[in-house]
C-alpha positions in Angstrom: -8.1 -29.0 7.1 -5.5 -27.7 9.0 -4.5 -25.0 6.2 -8.2 -24.0 6.5 -8.0 -23.6 10.2 -4.7 -21.8 10.1 -6.1 -19.4 7.4 -9.0 -18.6 9.4 -7.1 -18.0 12.6 -4.6 -15.4 10.6 -7.6 -13.6 9.2 -9.2 -13.8 12.7 -5.8 -12.3 14.1 -5.6 -9.5 11.3 -9.0 -8.2 11.9 -8.1 -8.0 15.7 -4.9 -6.4 14.8 -6.6 -3.8 12.6 -9.2 -3.0 15.4 -6.9 -2.7 18.2 -4.2 -0.5 16.1 -6.7 1.4 14.2 -5.9 4.9 15.6 -2.1 4.4 15.2 -2.8 3.2 11.6 -4.9 6.0 10.7 -2.3 8.6 12.2 0.3 7.0 10.1 -1.6 6.8 7.0 -3.0 10.5 7.2 0.6 11.8 8.0 2.0 9.8 4.9 -0.6 10.2 2.6 -1.3 13.7 2.8 -2.1 14.8 -0.5 -3.5 12.9 -3.8 -0.2 12.0 -5.3 0.9 10.1 -2.3 -2.3 8.3 -2.0 -2.1 7.8 -5.6 1.1 6.1 -5.4 0.2 4.0 -2.2 -2.9 2.9 -3.9 -0.9 1.5 -7.1 1.6 -0.2 -5.0 0.4 -3.7 -5.6 3.5 -5.7 -5.6 3.4 -6.3 -9.4 4.5 -2.9 -10.7 8.0 -2.0 -10.6 8.9 1.7 -9.5 9.3 2.7 -13.1 5.9 1.3 -14.3 4.2 2.8 -11.7 5.9 6.5 -12.3 4.9 5.6 -16.1 1.3 5.1 -15.0 1.4 8.6 -13.0 2.7 10.0 -16.2 5.1 12.3 -15.1 3.7 13.2 -11.6 7.0 11.8 -10.0 10.1 9.9 -11.0 10.8 6.4 -10.5 13.4 7.3 -7.7 10.5 9.1 -5.7 8.8 6.0 -5.7 11.5 4.1 -4.6 12.4 6.6 -1.7 8.8 6.6 -0.7 8.6 2.7 -0.7 11.7 2.5 1.4 10.4 4.9 3.8 7.1 3.5 4.1 8.5 -0.2 4.4 10.2 1.2 7.6 6.9 2.4 8.9 5.0 -1.1 7.9 2.6 0.4 5.5 4.3 -1.6 2.7 5.7 -4.9 2.7 8.3 -6.6 0.1 6.4 -8.0 -2.8 7.7 -11.6 -4.3 9.7 -9.8 -6.8 13.0 -8.0 -5.4 12.6 -4.5 -5.5 9.0 -4.4 -5.8 6.5 -3.2 -2.4 2.9 -4.1 -1.8 0.6 -1.8 0.1 -0.4 -3.3 3.5 -3.9 -1.5 3.9 -6.9 -1.0 2.0 -7.4 2.9 2.1 -11.0 2.8 1.9 -11.1 0.6 4.9 -9.9 3.7 6.9 -11.9 6.2 5.1 -9.0 7.8 2.9 -10.0 8.8 -0.3 -9.1 6.5 -3.4 -8.1 7.8 -6.9 -9.6 6.5 -9.8 -7.3 5.0 -13.0 -8.2 4.0 -16.4 -7.5 0.2 -16.6 -5.7 0.8 -19.9 -3.2 3.3 -17.8 -2.4 0.0 -15.4 
């Protein structure tokens, strides 16, 4: 019961946070994700994939070093957070919630 109450409070807080800070979040996302390649990288940053795996999915559109550099930069901005596995990150925001186009991927590529 306590766990469920806490989870609901956190969800409510997160919703309020996103509403109050929507303008700032949008500015950061638009500044950082200014082209399709960056949107793709952000969208695939799910905490499960390594930088090498992500670069492989993108089929040589970028190197794993580029992914690592972006993750480090984005972590400082607060738009990605460290995942459970060391060296991996997870995107904080769902781009469709902010009206930012997403890129479709074949499931077999992932």
